[in-house]
C-alpha angles and dihedrals in degrees: 000000000000090000092057092050091053091053092051091051091051092051091051091050091050092052091050091051092052091052091049092050092052093051090049092052092053091050092052094054107028093152098050092106091048090052091053090049092049092049089051091050091049091051091050090050091050091051090047092051091048090051092050091047092050091047090053092048091048092050090048091051092048089050091051091048091049090050091050092049090047092050092048091048091050091049092048091047089050091051092048091048091048091048091048089052090050092048091048091051091048091051089053092059115115133215109277096026115140115222139175109223114205098196137051115252140187121254132200136197095242138030090239091056090048092050092049095039088236129150100356108209102192148336123250117212125222114285146097117321142169128226104242102171138350140194133183090273107028145025131218111226122192138179088227132051095223102045135058124253132180131315120242138167120262089239090061092066092080097164129012143144125224106232100179141347123234114258111241103229091199092063127083113254113263094215136037093208117117114236115253127221090257093060125094113261115253122255092255090055091049093050094064093055118110119238120248108274095239098039111129114241131183122217117238117189089192091063105014121203107257097173122141093253090062090063093037092059096038096247113164140193099159134026135193093007091179092066131064094244127141122200115205116207130179129198114217114189094150139349119260126191092330091287094144090063090054091048090052089050091054093046091049093049090053095040091237124146124208142181117249116201107204136183124226092255090053091054092047094048098040110035093148092056091045091053090047091053090055096043092051093053102260124139111248102205142185120272090161131258101268104016094243117175100248095204089062098039133089122251092255092049092050093050094046091048092054096043092042089064090055090053091052091048091055094045096047102036100028095228141085117271112252099194127107094189126101123177115203112231114255090001087277114148147142135204086258093055091050089051094048093049090048092051090051090054098260135127110219100233120210127166141248094216138011136150140201098286101127101082106093091193095052110038118180122244110277096220093049092044092052091050092050093048093051092047091055096051107126133164109279096010120164105210120205118211132164122230093216091068119107088192090060090052090050096051105028097093093048092044092054094047094045092047091052089049087056088062098260129128129206123235131178115254111238 
């Protein structure tokens, strides 16, 4: 019994001691809760400052971005305005104006192609040019005042300087003073000048070159213009899906003869077709050995390319070529190339009409192509077609029959 009482007393004493220890601890750190509160307040202040700092940085970044966008927009607007001014000035150019173009630009065979950026034929480098023709959408630029060049869009003349305006011969002169030797020659004086012999020129059927040197060196693009005759010609650089054989079938069925301008590789790879052309009365003609653009080739290269075709003709067909026709690849020529061909006994043969039929991956619409061909029938026309065109195969029979119904007849170009 006594033992139990002692144990109870000890437990009470222990409890009292625990309470005393807890009270002592509270008295030693009375501000502990306040410290925790202050630490929490400091942390919240730090977070608040960081947020404000980040907000300020973000606003600063947004301001910089807005300034950059504004500057870029102003620069772009300035460029657009400058380009519009250039285009407006280009549109104000007149036929016969002499300009110095500071940039290279694309050229096309027709104004429609230039307007639509379709079938680019060449690129003209920076230099001095004359305005030969113009439409609402395009301008014909030439190296020479009296011969056509290539068509381009007004927007392509990015930077140029007007060197002289054409003198209007219908107006009274504004001055009675005689020009001195130091003055620039008038446009009429410039127009009678002869182009540099090696200057590269590009054929344009829309505005064919009618300069004196064309006649001097026997170059042709039309014949017998007083008669309703059409001359069909085909360019054969390579054979594609046996289309030439189908073309020959159609010509034979309609009793129409044509001229086929072939390269050396075509003759070598298709001797049977070449022999068939000859045996059926067609004119197998010279499209050069290697299809070099003559306006960009040296005199020796031009001569070798023409004569090289003759060598291939002899080797493949075992006879002498009888043709006097040579078609310059890509319609590229120079006065020098005309002269060389003439000296070798050839007539450089251009065309009065042709269209974009050579791209096997992008053939023109047959119905539209037939309409365009018939609309361009003129007495003495030399028509250029390509034998790789499925469209030509599709419309050739109808074109022949419709042309004959218009009162024309077909003759072989010789």
